C-alpha positions as CSV (number, residue, x, y, z in Angstrom):
1,X,0.0,0.0,0.0
2,X,1.3,3.5,-0.9
3,X,1.8,6.2,1.6
4,X,-1.1,8.7,2.2
5,X,-0.9,11.9,0.3
6,X,-0.3,15.1,2.3
7,X,-3.2,15.9,4.6
8,X,-5.2,18.6,3.0
9,X,-7.6,20.7,5.1
10,X,-10.9,22.0,3.7
11,X,-11.4,25.8,3.8
12,X,-12.7,27.1,7.1
13,X,-15.8,28.4,5.2
14,X,-16.7,24.8,4.2
15,X,-16.9,23.2,7.7
16,X,-18.8,20.0,6.9
17,X,-19.1,17.2,4.4
18,X,-22.5,18.5,3.2
19,X,-21.1,22.0,2.7
20,X,-18.1,20.7,0.8
21,X,-20.3,18.5,-1.3
22,X,-22.9,21.0,-2.3
23,X,-20.6,24.0,-2.8
24,X,-18.2,22.0,-5.1
25,X,-21.1,20.6,-7.2
26,X,-22.9,23.9,-7.6
27,X,-20.0,26.4,-7.9
28,X,-17.4,24.2,-9.5
29,X,-14.7,26.7,-8.5
30,X,-11.7,27.1,-10.7
31,X,-13.1,25.2,-13.7
32,X,-14.5,28.0,-15.8
33,X,-11.4,27.7,-18.1
34,X,-11.6,24.0,-18.4
35,X,-10.9,22.9,-22.1
36,X,-13.8,22.0,-24.4
37,X,-14.2,18.5,-25.6
38,X,-14.8,16.8,-28.9
39,X,-18.1,14.9,-28.9
40,X,-18.9,11.7,-30.8
41,X,-21.6,9.0,-30.7
42,X,-20.5,5.4,-30.3
43,X,-22.7,2.4,-31.1
44,X,-22.7,-0.2,-28.4
45,X,-22.3,-3.9,-29.0
46,X,-26.1,-4.3,-28.6
47,X,-26.7,-1.5,-31.1
48,X,-27.6,1.2,-28.6
49,X,-25.8,4.5,-28.5
50,X,-23.7,6.5,-26.0
51,X,-22.2,9.9,-26.0
52,X,-18.4,10.1,-25.7
53,X,-16.4,13.2,-25.0
54,X,-12.7,13.4,-25.8
55,X,-10.0,16.0,-24.9
56,X,-7.2,15.1,-27.4
57,X,-3.5,14.9,-26.8
58,X,-0.5,13.6,-28.8
59,X,-0.9,9.9,-29.9
60,X,1.6,8.5,-27.4
61,X,0.5,10.6,-24.4
62,X,-1.2,8.7,-21.5
63,X,-5.0,8.5,-21.6
64,X,-7.3,9.0,-18.6
65,X,-10.7,7.4,-19.0
66,X,-13.2,8.9,-16.6
67,X,-16.4,7.1,-15.7
68,X,-18.9,9.5,-14.2
69,X,-21.2,9.1,-11.2
70,X,-25.0,8.6,-10.9
71,X,-26.7,11.0,-13.4
72,X,-23.4,12.7,-14.0
73,X,-21.9,13.9,-17.4
74,X,-19.1,15.9,-18.9
75,X,-20.5,19.1,-17.3
76,X,-20.1,17.7,-13.8
77,X,-17.6,19.6,-11.7
78,X,-15.2,16.7,-11.3
79,X,-15.2,16.1,-15.0
80,X,-14.1,19.7,-15.6
81,X,-11.5,19.5,-12.9
82,X,-10.0,16.4,-14.4
83,X,-10.1,17.8,-18.0
84,X,-8.2,20.8,-16.8
85,X,-5.6,18.7,-15.0
86,X,-5.2,16.5,-18.1
87,X,-4.6,19.5,-20.3
88,X,-2.0,20.8,-17.9
89,X,-0.1,17.5,-18.0
90,X,-0.5,16.9,-21.7
91,X,-2.7,13.8,-21.2
92,X,-5.7,12.8,-23.3
93,X,-9.0,12.4,-21.5
94,X,-12.0,10.3,-22.6
95,X,-15.3,10.5,-20.8
96,X,-17.8,7.8,-22.0
97,X,-21.3,8.6,-20.8
98,X,-23.3,5.7,-19.4
99,X,-26.6,4.8,-21.2
100,X,-29.1,7.6,-21.3
101,X,-26.7,10.2,-19.9
102,X,-25.3,13.4,-21.5
103,X,-28.6,13.9,-23.4
104,X,-28.3,10.7,-25.4
105,X,-31.6,8.7,-25.6
106,X,-31.6,5.0,-24.7
107,X,-32.6,2.8,-27.6
108,X,-32.5,-0.6,-25.9
109,X,-34.2,-2.0,-22.7
110,X,-31.3,-1.4,-20.4
111,X,-29.8,1.6,-18.6
112,X,-26.8,1.6,-16.3
113,X,-26.0,0.5,-12.8
114,X,-23.4,0.4,-10.1
115,X,-22.1,-3.1,-11.1
116,X,-22.2,-2.5,-14.9
117,X,-18.7,-4.0,-15.5
118,X,-19.7,-5.4,-19.0
119,X,-20.2,-1.8,-20.2
120,X,-16.9,-0.7,-18.7
121,X,-15.2,-3.6,-20.5
122,X,-16.2,-2.9,-24.1
123,X,-15.6,0.8,-23.6
124,X,-12.1,0.4,-22.3
125,X,-11.2,-2.2,-24.9
126,X,-12.4,0.0,-27.7
127,X,-10.3,2.9,-26.5
128,X,-7.3,0.6,-26.2
129,X,-7.8,-0.7,-29.8
130,X,-8.2,2.8,-31.2
131,X,-5.1,4.2,-29.3
132,X,-2.7,1.3,-28.9
133,X,0.3,3.6,-28.4
134,X,-1.3,5.4,-25.4
135,X,-1.1,3.8,-21.9
136,X,-4.6,3.9,-20.3
137,X,-5.5,4.8,-16.7
138,X,-9.1,4.5,-15.6
139,X,-10.9,6.7,-13.0
140,X,-14.4,6.0,-11.7
141,X,-16.4,8.6,-9.8
142,X,-18.9,7.4,-7.2
143,X,-21.2,4.9,-9.0
144,X,-18.6,4.8,-11.8
145,X,-15.9,4.0,-9.3
146,X,-17.7,1.0,-7.9
147,X,-18.5,-0.2,-11.5
148,X,-14.8,0.2,-12.5
149,X,-13.6,-1.8,-9.5
150,X,-16.1,-4.5,-10.3
151,X,-14.7,-4.6,-13.8
152,X,-11.1,-5.0,-12.5
153,X,-12.2,-7.7,-10.1
154,X,-14.0,-9.7,-12.8
155,X,-11.0,-9.3,-15.1
156,X,-8.4,-10.3,-12.5
157,X,-4.9,-10.5,-14.1
158,X,-6.3,-9.6,-17.5
159,X,-7.2,-6.1,-16.4
160,X,-3.5,-5.0,-16.5
161,X,-3.5,-5.9,-20.2
162,X,-6.0,-3.1,-20.8
163,X,-5.2,-0.4,-18.3
164,X,-2.1,0.5,-16.2
165,X,-4.2,1.4,-13.1
166,X,-7.7,2.0,-11.8
167,X,-8.8,4.7,-9.3
168,X,-12.1,5.1,-7.6
169,X,-13.2,8.4,-6.0
170,X,-15.9,8.5,-3.4
171,X,-17.3,5.2,-4.5
172,X,-20.0,3.6,-2.4
173,X,-18.3,0.2,-2.2
174,X,-21.1,-1.3,0.0
175,X,-24.3,-0.4,-1.8
176,X,-26.6,-1.7,0.9
177,X,-25.0,0.5,3.6
178,X,-24.7,3.6,1.3
179,X,-28.2,3.1,-0.2
180,X,-29.9,2.9,3.1
181,X,-27.8,5.8,4.3
182,X,-29.1,8.0,1.6
183,X,-32.6,7.6,3.1
184,X,-31.5,9.2,6.4
185,X,-31.7,12.8,7.5
186,X,-30.3,15.5,5.2
187,X,-29.4,13.0,2.6
188,X,-33.0,12.3,1.8
189,X,-33.7,16.1,1.6
190,X,-30.6,17.3,-0.3
191,X,-29.6,14.5,-2.7
192,X,-32.2,11.9,-3.3
193,X,-34.8,14.3,-4.9
194,X,-32.0,15.6,-7.2
195,X,-31.3,12.2,-8.5
196,X,-34.9,11.1,-8.9
197,X,-35.7,14.4,-10.8
198,X,-33.8,13.0,-13.8
199,X,-34.1,9.3,-13.3
200,X,-37.9,9.1,-13.2
201,X,-38.4,10.8,-16.6
202,X,-35.8,8.5,-18.2
203,X,-37.6,5.5,-16.8
204,X,-40.9,6.7,-18.1
205,X,-39.3,7.2,-21.6
206,X,-38.0,3.7,-21.5
207,X,-41.4,2.3,-20.5
208,X,-43.0,4.2,-23.4
209,X,-40.8,2.3,-25.8
210,X,-40.9,-1.0,-23.9
211,X,-44.2,-1.3,-22.1
212,X,-44.3,-4.0,-19.4
213,X,-40.5,-4.0,-18.9
214,X,-41.0,-2.8,-15.3
215,X,-43.7,-1.3,-13.0
216,X,-43.8,2.3,-14.2
217,X,-46.3,3.3,-11.4
218,X,-43.9,2.0,-8.8
219,X,-41.1,4.1,-10.3
220,X,-43.3,7.2,-10.3
221,X,-44.1,6.6,-6.6
222,X,-40.5,6.1,-5.6
223,X,-39.3,8.5,-3.0
224,X,-35.9,6.9,-2.4
225,X,-33.1,5.3,-4.4
226,X,-34.0,2.0,-2.8
227,X,-37.5,2.2,-4.0
228,X,-36.4,3.3,-7.5
229,X,-33.8,0.6,-7.8
230,X,-36.3,-2.0,-6.6
231,X,-38.9,-0.9,-9.2
232,X,-36.6,-0.1,-12.2
233,X,-32.9,-0.8,-11.9
234,X,-33.1,-4.3,-10.6
235,X,-35.8,-5.8,-12.9
236,X,-34.4,-4.0,-16.0
237,X,-31.0,-5.5,-15.4
238,X,-31.9,-9.0,-14.4
239,X,-31.7,-8.7,-10.6
240,X,-34.3,-10.3,-8.3
241,X,-34.8,-7.0,-6.4
242,X,-33.0,-4.1,-4.9
243,X,-31.1,-6.1,-2.2
244,X,-30.0,-8.7,-4.8
245,X,-28.8,-5.9,-7.0
246,X,-27.0,-4.0,-4.2
247,X,-25.3,-7.1,-2.8
248,X,-24.2,-8.5,-6.1
249,X,-23.0,-5.2,-7.5
250,X,-21.0,-4.1,-4.4
251,X,-17.2,-4.0,-4.9
252,X,-16.2,-4.1,-1.3
253,X,-16.5,-7.9,-0.8
254,X,-14.2,-8.6,-3.7
255,X,-11.4,-6.1,-3.2
256,X,-8.7,-8.8,-2.8
257,X,-9.4,-9.8,-6.4
258,X,-7.8,-6.6,-7.7
259,X,-4.6,-7.6,-9.5
260,X,-3.3,-4.2,-10.8
261,X,-2.4,-0.9,-9.2
262,X,-5.5,0.4,-7.6
263,X,-6.2,3.6,-5.7
264,X,-9.4,3.9,-3.6
265,X,-10.1,7.4,-2.3
266,X,-12.9,7.9,0.3
267,X,-13.1,11.0,2.5
268,X,-14.2,10.3,6.0
269,X,-16.9,12.9,6.0
270,X,-18.6,11.9,2.8
271,X,-22.4,12.1,3.4
272,X,-23.1,9.6,0.6
273,X,-20.6,6.9,1.9
274,X,-20.9,6.0,5.6
275,X,-17.8,4.9,7.4
276,X,-19.0,1.3,7.4
277,X,-18.6,1.3,3.6
278,X,-14.9,2.0,3.7
279,X,-12.4,-0.8,3.3
280,X,-9.7,-1.4,5.9
281,X,-6.1,-2.3,5.1
282,X,-6.9,-6.0,6.0
283,X,-9.5,-6.1,3.3
284,X,-7.2,-5.2,0.4
285,X,-4.0,-6.7,-1.1
286,X,-0.6,-5.2,-1.7
287,X,-1.5,-3.6,-5.1
288,X,-4.2,-1.4,-3.6
289,X,-3.7,2.0,-2.0
290,X,-6.3,3.4,0.4
291,X,-6.5,7.2,0.7
292,X,-9.0,8.2,3.3
293,X,-8.6,11.9,4.0
294,X,-10.6,13.5,6.9
295,X,-12.2,16.1,4.6
296,X,-13.6,16.3,1.1
297,X,-17.3,15.3,1.4
298,X,-18.7,13.6,-1.7
299,X,-16.4,14.9,-4.5
300,X,-16.1,18.2,-2.6
301,X,-12.3,18.5,-2.7
302,X,-12.2,22.3,-2.5
303,X,-8.9,23.9,-1.6
304,X,-7.6,27.5,-1.1
305,X,-9.0,30.9,-0.2
306,X,-12.5,31.8,-1.4
307,X,-13.9,30.9,-3.9
308,X,-11.4,28.0,-3.9
309,X,-10.4,25.5,-6.6
310,X,-10.8,21.8,-7.3
311,X,-7.4,21.1,-9.0
312,X,-5.5,19.7,-6.0
313,X,-7.0,16.3,-5.9
314,X,-7.0,15.5,-9.6
315,X,-3.4,16.5,-9.6
316,X,-2.6,14.2,-6.7
317,X,-4.4,11.3,-8.4
318,X,-2.6,11.9,-11.6
319,X,0.7,12.1,-9.8
320,X,-0.1,8.7,-8.4
321,X,-0.9,7.4,-11.9
322,X,2.4,8.8,-13.2
323,X,4.2,6.9,-10.6
324,X,2.5,3.7,-12.0
325,X,3.7,4.7,-15.4
326,X,7.3,4.9,-14.2
327,X,7.0,1.6,-12.4
328,X,5.5,0.0,-15.5
329,X,8.2,1.4,-17.7
């Protein structure tokens, strides 16, 4: 396990995990000058479509592949922060949107979920095939982080043939604990309605194309992610129910299966990810580094005097990736 990065304190004017989370998401400080991406549409193996954003770099430059979080996209604050960090280092960045995200309409009777390692697999392999001279590093944000780790766990030793390293940021590695936690207190007030505001219309659009695929009245009634996942995500993706989905999709029980350099970052004050979700050193093997800073909220890594900036943590993560490049070379 690698040493912890320097301890970084959140600004005094963001005293809590909720404050750090909400301010970073809404203000996205320091990202106004993030570079613009090139957009393209990729056809999936099952003839659906996804939106892919790319920030180009020289052919042999390393590539950072960023998998976004629940209902995220290329406009999310963390995507802009990583795009800016990649541009500063001369790296290429690719952000493949999950099904139905980024404004792209789903054509098939499936969406995306926290354990969607099959989607991660074909995307990474396509990027590798199209850019064989560029070493790949994959980063997953929240839901995307759990899905990325599940991919690496399923691939085992083969994962290192595709990417040099994987990093998860603020991933809810125990979906049961985190899912139930989102029903408590301020989480249910601040965050759950924001997710459901976009997830419910997407579900209704899918039901209009595929009547009977799931109980649309139950999705309309959902007031929590647990209820929505039980009514929509689980049946659409072949799970028996929400608990079957959450248990089978969680990365935490399988962390010892990671067989390539892996970095798992979880702030201790993340309102989305209770402490019970966090792995301990005894639950990982020697190729995995755990960074568990006391501050940061859920992707709320703000640093500096007001209004702050978000570049410090992407820079730390990319420095860790560069160290894997040196080791690999």
